[in-house]
C-alpha positions as CSV (number, residue, x, y, z in Angstrom):
1,M,40.7,93.6,55.2
2,S,41.8,92.3,58.7
3,T,39.7,93.0,61.8
4,T,40.9,93.9,65.3
5,V,38.4,93.9,68.2
6,M,39.6,95.9,71.3
7,T,38.5,97.0,74.7
8,G,40.4,99.8,76.4
9,G,41.4,101.5,73.2
10,T,40.0,104.9,73.8
11,S,42.3,106.3,76.3
12,G,45.7,105.8,78.0
13,F,48.3,103.6,76.2
14,G,45.4,101.6,74.6
15,A,44.6,104.7,72.6
16,I,48.2,104.9,71.4
17,A,48.1,101.3,70.4
18,A,44.6,101.9,68.7
19,Q,46.1,104.7,66.6
20,R,48.9,102.5,65.2
21,I,46.6,99.4,64.6
22,S,44.0,101.5,62.8
23,G,46.6,103.1,60.7
24,A,48.0,99.8,59.5
25,D,47.2,98.9,55.9
26,G,44.1,96.9,55.5
27,R,43.2,97.0,59.3
28,L,39.8,97.6,60.5
29,L,39.6,98.4,64.2
30,V,36.4,97.8,66.2
31,H,36.2,99.2,69.7
32,G,34.1,97.9,72.5
33,A,33.5,101.2,74.5
34,R,31.1,103.4,76.3
35,H,32.4,106.5,74.5
36,A,33.5,107.8,71.2
37,A,37.0,106.9,69.8
38,S,39.2,108.9,67.6
39,T,40.0,105.7,65.5
40,G,38.1,102.9,64.1
41,E,34.5,102.1,64.8
42,V,32.7,101.9,68.2
43,L,30.1,99.4,69.2
44,P,28.6,100.0,72.7
45,L,30.1,97.9,75.6
46,D,29.9,98.3,79.3
47,L,32.2,95.9,80.9
48,S,30.3,96.2,84.2
49,S,27.2,94.4,82.6
50,L,27.5,90.9,81.4
51,D,24.3,91.5,79.2
52,S,26.2,94.3,77.6
53,V,29.1,92.0,76.9
54,R,26.8,89.4,75.3
55,A,25.1,92.2,73.1
56,F,28.5,93.5,72.0
57,A,29.7,90.0,71.0
58,T,26.4,89.5,69.1
59,A,26.9,92.8,67.3
60,V,30.5,91.8,66.4
61,L,29.5,88.3,65.2
62,E,26.7,89.8,63.2
63,R,29.1,91.7,61.1
64,G,30.4,88.4,59.7
65,D,34.1,89.3,59.8
66,R,36.7,87.0,60.9
67,I,38.6,88.5,63.9
68,D,42.4,88.6,63.3
69,A,43.2,90.2,66.7
70,L,41.3,90.3,69.9
71,V,42.7,92.9,72.4
72,L,41.4,92.7,75.9
73,N,43.0,95.8,77.4
74,A,40.4,97.7,79.5
75,G,41.0,97.6,83.3
76,M,40.4,99.4,86.6
77,I,41.4,99.5,90.2
78,R,39.3,100.7,93.1
79,S,40.1,101.8,96.6
80,D,37.9,99.1,98.2
81,V,35.6,96.2,97.3
82,A,32.4,97.8,98.2
83,A,31.0,98.5,94.7
84,R,29.0,95.8,92.8
85,T,28.0,95.6,89.2
86,V,24.5,95.2,87.9
87,D,25.0,91.5,88.1
88,G,26.0,91.7,91.7
89,F,29.7,91.0,91.5
90,E,32.5,93.0,92.8
91,T,33.3,95.6,90.3
92,T,37.1,95.4,89.8
93,F,37.1,91.6,89.4
94,A,33.9,91.7,87.1
95,V,35.3,94.4,84.8
96,N,39.0,93.2,84.7
97,H,38.3,89.5,84.4
98,L,34.7,88.2,84.2
99,A,33.6,90.4,81.4
100,H,36.7,89.9,79.4
101,Y,36.6,86.0,80.0
102,L,33.0,86.0,78.8
103,L,33.9,88.1,75.7
104,L,36.8,85.8,74.8
105,R,34.4,82.7,75.1
106,L,31.9,84.3,72.9
107,L,34.3,85.4,70.2
108,L,36.7,82.6,70.2
109,P,34.8,80.7,67.4
110,A,35.1,83.8,65.2
111,L,38.9,84.0,65.3
112,A,40.5,83.8,62.0
113,D,43.5,81.6,61.2
114,R,46.7,83.0,62.6
115,A,44.8,85.3,64.9
116,V,46.2,86.8,68.0
117,V,44.7,87.3,71.4
118,V,46.3,89.7,73.7
119,A,45.0,90.2,77.3
120,T,46.5,93.0,79.4
121,T,47.6,91.7,82.8
122,S,49.9,93.2,85.5
123,G,53.1,92.1,87.2
124,T,51.4,92.9,90.5
125,H,49.9,89.3,90.1
126,D,53.5,88.2,91.1
127,P,54.9,89.2,94.6
128,A,58.4,88.9,93.1
129,T,57.9,92.1,91.0
130,G,57.9,94.1,94.3
131,A,55.1,96.3,92.9
132,G,53.9,97.5,96.3
133,L,50.4,96.3,96.1
134,V,48.8,93.5,98.1
135,P,49.6,90.3,96.1
136,P,46.9,87.7,95.3
137,R,46.3,85.1,97.9
138,H,44.1,83.0,95.5
139,A,42.2,83.0,92.3
140,D,39.0,81.7,93.5
141,A,36.3,83.1,91.3
142,G,33.5,82.8,93.8
143,S,35.3,84.6,96.6
144,L,36.6,87.3,94.3
145,A,33.1,87.9,92.8
146,H,31.7,88.0,96.3
147,P,34.5,89.0,98.6
148,E,32.1,89.3,101.5
149,R,32.3,85.4,101.4
150,D,36.1,85.4,101.6
151,P,37.2,84.4,105.1
152,D,40.5,86.0,104.6
153,L,39.1,89.3,103.2
154,D,41.4,92.2,104.5
155,S,39.7,94.3,106.9
156,H,41.5,97.3,105.4
157,P,39.4,98.7,102.5
158,R,42.4,99.9,100.6
159,K,44.2,96.6,100.9
160,A,41.1,94.7,100.0
161,G,40.8,96.8,96.8
162,Q,44.4,96.2,95.8
163,H,43.9,92.4,96.3
164,A,40.9,92.5,94.1
165,Y,43.0,94.1,91.3
166,T,46.1,91.9,91.6
167,A,43.9,88.7,91.9
168,S,41.9,89.8,88.8
169,K,45.3,90.1,86.9
170,L,46.3,86.6,88.2
171,C,43.1,85.2,86.7
172,T,44.0,87.0,83.2
173,V,47.4,85.1,83.3
174,L,45.8,81.9,84.2
175,T,43.2,82.3,81.5
176,M,45.8,83.0,78.8
177,R,47.9,80.1,80.0
178,R,44.9,77.8,79.7
179,L,44.1,79.2,76.2
180,S,47.8,78.7,75.2
181,K,47.2,74.9,75.7
182,D,44.2,74.9,73.4
183,D,44.4,72.7,70.4
184,A,44.0,75.6,67.9
185,V,46.9,77.5,69.7
186,R,49.2,74.3,69.8
187,A,48.6,74.0,66.2
188,G,49.8,77.5,65.6
189,R,46.4,78.8,64.4
190,I,46.1,81.2,67.2
191,T,48.6,83.2,69.4
192,A,47.6,83.8,72.8
193,V,49.6,86.1,75.2
194,A,49.2,87.9,78.5
195,F,50.9,91.3,78.3
196,D,52.3,93.0,81.3
197,P,53.0,96.6,80.4
198,G,54.3,97.4,84.0
199,P,53.2,100.4,85.9
200,V,52.2,103.0,83.3
201,F,51.5,106.2,85.2
202,G,49.2,109.0,83.7
203,T,46.5,106.5,82.3
204,G,43.0,106.4,83.5
205,L,43.5,103.2,85.5
206,A,43.3,105.1,88.7
207,R,40.2,107.1,87.9
208,A,38.3,105.4,90.8
209,L,40.9,106.0,93.5
210,P,40.8,108.9,95.9
211,T,41.9,112.3,94.6
212,P,45.4,112.3,96.1
213,M,46.2,108.9,94.5
214,R,44.8,110.1,91.2
215,L,46.8,113.2,91.3
216,A,50.0,111.2,92.1
217,W,49.3,108.7,89.3
218,R,48.8,111.7,86.9
219,V,52.1,113.5,87.9
220,L,54.2,110.4,87.8
221,G,53.0,110.0,84.2
222,T,55.0,113.1,83.3
223,R,58.8,113.3,82.9
224,A,58.9,113.8,86.7
225,G,58.2,110.0,87.0
226,M,61.0,108.9,84.8
227,F,63.6,108.9,87.6
228,L,61.7,105.9,89.1
229,R,63.3,103.8,86.4
230,I,66.6,104.2,88.1
231,V,65.4,101.9,90.9
232,Q,62.6,100.0,89.3
233,D,62.9,98.5,85.8
234,T,59.1,97.8,85.5
235,F,58.0,101.3,84.9
236,N,57.1,102.3,81.3
237,T,55.8,105.2,79.5
238,Q,52.4,105.4,77.7
239,T,54.2,105.5,74.4
240,E,56.3,102.5,75.2
241,A,53.4,100.4,76.4
242,G,51.0,101.5,73.6
243,N,53.6,100.8,70.9
244,T,54.5,97.3,72.3
245,L,50.8,96.3,72.5
246,A,50.4,97.4,68.8
247,D,53.5,95.5,67.9
248,L,52.0,92.3,69.5
249,V,48.7,92.8,67.5
250,L,50.5,93.5,64.2
251,G,52.9,90.8,64.4
252,D,56.0,92.8,64.9
253,I,56.9,90.9,68.0
254,D,57.4,87.2,68.0
255,V,56.1,85.4,71.0
256,P,57.9,82.0,71.6
257,D,55.5,79.0,71.2
258,G,54.0,78.1,74.5
259,R,55.2,81.1,76.4
260,G,52.0,83.1,76.5
261,Y,53.5,85.9,78.6
262,L,55.3,89.0,77.7
263,A,56.5,91.8,80.1
264,L,57.7,95.2,79.3
265,R,60.8,96.4,81.2
266,R,62.2,99.8,80.7
267,G,60.6,100.0,77.4
268,E,62.0,96.6,76.1
269,P,59.8,93.5,75.8
270,S,61.0,90.4,77.6
């Protein structure tokens, strides 16, 4: 029996990936989540609390199972940087990066031989994608955790919120790049990859945004949004993103040694 530990697997394209992963022969899926899941087992996890992250990691380790896949997929975006977690950190950065970074550090010793670590990032970390969000100016953890200390903080709340998101995704890429240089990864014992699913409309990512933006995100997740592919190759459906994430976990996509990054473009990994 192989074990997959996953965040962000109860909704959106993560739920599609979870369905496939849990349905694979000999595969046990353990969700870290605040709510029930239709697949696998659920252990309580609130990514806005580092104590909750530590408790979740302890519960996973106490099971005694070696982890064959660690999937760090949960994420969010807010319309500002006003919210703080119980630990006092800016919420978007804390949930998207800090919590997952801590979870990775805590579970790394339990990874099995030939394990895979997949962290979901976003092409918005790179201005060249033309994603339309404010690109990251830096990846300074102190300034991102406490944006009020950032001398270059955008005075427009919406733009500051976008920067928090794109910078958090840049930190994800940098973390996986650093992990890809780990001795265990270089020896082929672990595969580490940052996965960019592209904009996947219709997911719960935008749940903290104002109502008009949430509605637009939902509508674009239907067939009405497919026309955008004509002008922008980064857009993908939930099914395409979920299946690609599952393929990475199940070993159906080979990631070249040392690459550590995979982007989805018009439904095709590249």
